[in-house]
N, C-alpha and C positions, 0 to 999 in steps of 0.2 A: 397505552392506557385505552380502554375501551368504554363508550358510553353505557351506562347501566340502564338506560331506557330503551335505546335501538341498537345497541352493539357495534355502531360505527367507531373507526378508530379516531381518538382525540388527543389533543396535546396533554401532557401529564399534568400541567398546572391551569388547564382551561376550567373556567367556571361554569360554562355552558357549552352544550353540544352544539357543533355548527350544522349538523344535520337535522336534529329534531328540536332544539332549543331547551332541552331538559336541563335543569340545574345539575350541577355535579357536585358531590361531597368532596371536600378537600381532605386528603389523607395527610396525616402527620408524616413528616419527613423522617424516613427510617435510616438508622446508620447502614451505610453500605456493607454487605457481606463480602465484597471482593477484596482480596488480599492486597496489602500495600507494598510497594516494592522500594527498596533502599538504593539510592545511587549517590554514594558519598554521603554528604551531609543532608541531602534532600530525600524526601519521601513523595510518593504520588500513588493515587489509586491506580490499580490495573484497569484503566478505562477501556482497553482493547480486548480484555480477556470475557468476551460474551459469546454465547451460543452462535449469534449472527455473524460476527467475525470470523469464528472458526469454521462455520458453513462457507463462507465466502473464500476463505484463504485455502481450505482443504489440507493437503499435505503440507507438512512443516509449519502448522499454525503455531506452535510454541516458540519457534524460532522467530516469526515474524511479529508475533504479539509482543515478545520481549523487546525487539529491536523498535517497534512502533512506540512502546512507552517510554523507552530510552529517548528517542528521537523527540517525542512531545514534552518530556520533562525538562530537557536541557534545551529546547528549541533548536534542535539540530537538523540540517538538511542533507548532510553527507554521511554516509554509512555504507561501508564495503559490502557487496554482494558477490560471492565466489560464482554463483550462477550466472549472474550478468556478465562477469569477467570472461568465463569459459565459454559460454553459449550465446552471448550477444544478442541479436535479435530474435534467436529462437526462444531465449528466457522471456523476452519481451512479449512474444506472441504467447507463450504458455501461461504467463501471469497477466495477460490481457492489458497491458500498459501501453500498448502501441499507438492507440487512437489519439490521446493527448499529447503524445511525444512523437509525431508522425515523422518530423523532420530527422531526428536521431535515429529513428527506426530504418527509414529510407536510406540514409547515408550508411548506416550499418551494413544493410543488405548490399549496397553497391560496392562497399569496400572489401566485403567478403567475397563477392563475385570477382573484383579485379585481383583479389589475392590469389584466387584459384587460377586466373589467367597467368599470373606471374610465375608459375611453377615450371615454366619451359627451360629456364636456366637459373643458376643459383644467385646471380646478381639481381635479376628482375624479381625472383622470389622475395629477396630481402626488402627490395623497395616497395613492392607492392603489398607485402605482408604488413609493414610497419603502420600505415594508415589503419588497417583493420584491427591491429591491436590497440591502437590509440583511442579508436571509438569504442572498443570493448572496455577498455579502462574508463572511459567516461560513463559508459552504462553501468560498470561496476560500482563506480563511487556514488552515482545517483539512483541506483536500482531500487533500493529499499525506500527513499524518499518517492520516486515515482509510484511505486506498489502503494505505499501509505496513503498517497493523494487518491489513487484509484479506489482504495477500500473506504477512505473518507467520504468521497462523492457517493458510492453506493449506500453508505450508511447515513448520509445528509449531514455529516459533521460538518 
């Protein structure tokens, strides 16, 4: 919401503008036009389906918006992500979730590099590849949660 007097951004339920001090008219609460989603016996507003979220996510916005709403509704932090499973740290780079989860990011890179070294003989290939896949499973199980937290941080949720 913007101030009617000076045009600065203000809180939606602010009574006065912090910049110029002008009194703000309180607008009546309108019924949201966003669609409701049904999950079993629960309903929730589609809070993530906004232009800002779509712009932040870019490609695959529909997939992530559905996952984020579902995770919020049932307070779930685990949600499988195939991109995280197959691409590991590359997916983390692409979705920009590596900064807050730097530990898993670094371990993922190290295990991937070690697994490449292991392709000298079949036994060492198996031994060195297993930790890399375990890390990719961890990224896949937590990937949507990591990404939801990143989006929440960008939006100030």
